[in-house]
N, C-alpha and C positions, 0 to 999 in steps of 0.2 A: 493237183488234187481234183478228183472228180466230184462234181456236185450231183447228188441224187435228186432226181425229179420226183416231186410228190404232189400229185393232183389232189384237189379238194374233193372229198367224197360227200355227196349230197343225196338226199332221199326226197321223193315227191309222191304225193297222193293225187291220182287221176280219178276224180269223183264225178260221175255222170248220173243225172236223174232226169228222166223224161226228155232226153235229147239236149240237155243243158249241162254245162260243166261248172263246177264250183271253183272259183278263183278267189284270190285275195288281192287287195290293193294295198301296196306297202310303200313306205318311204325308203328311198335309196339315195346314194350320192348323185345319181342321175335324175332324181325327181321321183314323183309318184308313178309306180309301175305296177303292172299286173303280173301275177305269178300263180302257178299251181301252189297249193299248200305244200311247202317244201322247206328244207333247211339242211344244215350240216349234220352228219353222223357224229354222235358223241363217242368218246372213248368207252369201251366196254359194252357197246351196243350192237346188236345185230341189225342189218338194214331194215328189215320189216318192222322191228320194234321202234327204230328211229323214225320211220315213216308214220307210224301210228302216233307217236309222241308229237312230231311236228304238225301233223294234221290237227290234232287236238289243240295245241298251243295257238295255232293260227286261225282256227275256225270255231272253237269251243264245242265241237262235235267229236264224240268218240269215233274212231275209224279203225276197221279191222281189215288189213290187207288180205286178199284172197288169191291174187295172181300177180305175177310180174308182167308189166307191160313192155319193159325193155330196159336196157342199160345203154347209156348215152354219154358221149364226151363232147365238150364244147370249150372253146378258148375265149376268154374275155380280156380285152386290152382296155384298161382305164387310163386315160392320159393324166399327166401331172397337172395339178391346178391348186391355186392358193397354197395352203400348207401341206397338201397331200403329195406324196411321191407317186409316180406312175406305177401301175400294177399290171402284171401279166399272170393271169390265173387260168388254169385248166381245171374244169369241173368234170367229175365222173359221177353221173347221176343214175340212181336206181329208182325207177318209177313203178309204182304199184297201183292197181285198182282194187276195189273192195267194197265193203259195206259201211255206210255212214249211219251213225246213230243220231238220236235227237240231241239238240244243244243242251249242255249242262247248265242248269240255272245257277247264276252267280259267277260262272267262269268268265274270265276277261280275255280279250284278244291280246296276243303277245305284243310287246313294245314294238312300235313301228308299223304295226298292221292297222290300217285305216278302217277297212271294212271287208266283208265277204260279199261276193255277188255271183249270180248264176248267169252264164252266157252260152248262147248257141255257138257251134263251131264257126258259123259264118260271122258272128259278132267278134269272136276271138280273132279270126283272120282280118276283119276290118280294123281291129285295134293292134295290129302287128307292131306298129311304131311305139306302142306303150308296153310291150312285153318285156319282162326282165331279161329274158334270154330267148334265143330261137328254139330252145328245147321245150318251152311252154307249149307252143303250137304243135311241134313235132310229136310230143307225147300224146296230146289230145287226138291228133290225126291217126296215130298208130292205134290208140284205143278205139276210135270210131271205126277203123278198118277191122276190128276184132282181134288184134294182135294180143295174145295172152300166152304166158309161159307158166309152167308149174312153179309153185313157191319153192319146191325142193331144188330148183336150178341154182339158187344162191344158198350155199352152205356156210354157216358160221361155226367154226371150231370152238369148243368150250373155252379154250385158252384165251379167246378174245373177250369173253364175258367177265373175266377177272382182271381188274385194273391192278397192274403191278407198279409199285413205286420204287424208285432208285434208293439204294441204301443211303442213309445219311452220311454226309462227308464230315469226318472229325474236324 
């Protein structure tokens, strides 16, 4: 029997203002790490919609994607420890840049997010040992180089936007 490989699809917001990038500091099994506002794509969600949702949940700021920075793949090997099994995860990341709105009063950072912070690209490089993945810096560097692709590059068929459930088993 062949096992079908299924990478984890994630979305990330690459947000720059005055030469500084908005990052989040989050709790992970590896400790406190820095990341772009990012997360997993939910069922029934187009990548740009998921990116806006994740950015809001992790920063409390509305985010409107305006361009695709890139599509990235990375593999993460988490060793077994304590009661956790080893994990071998491949991530497929859609990274978008766009417009950041003002923080929404009363909105709370998502569970596990310690804080948001603005860092220069040099500060991000100096903290490479604290990054959640190598894609954090790569996306920022691609953005800083001016890499942008039209939003239409990623097409989501309407069939994706409707979540179908399996018929009930008698």
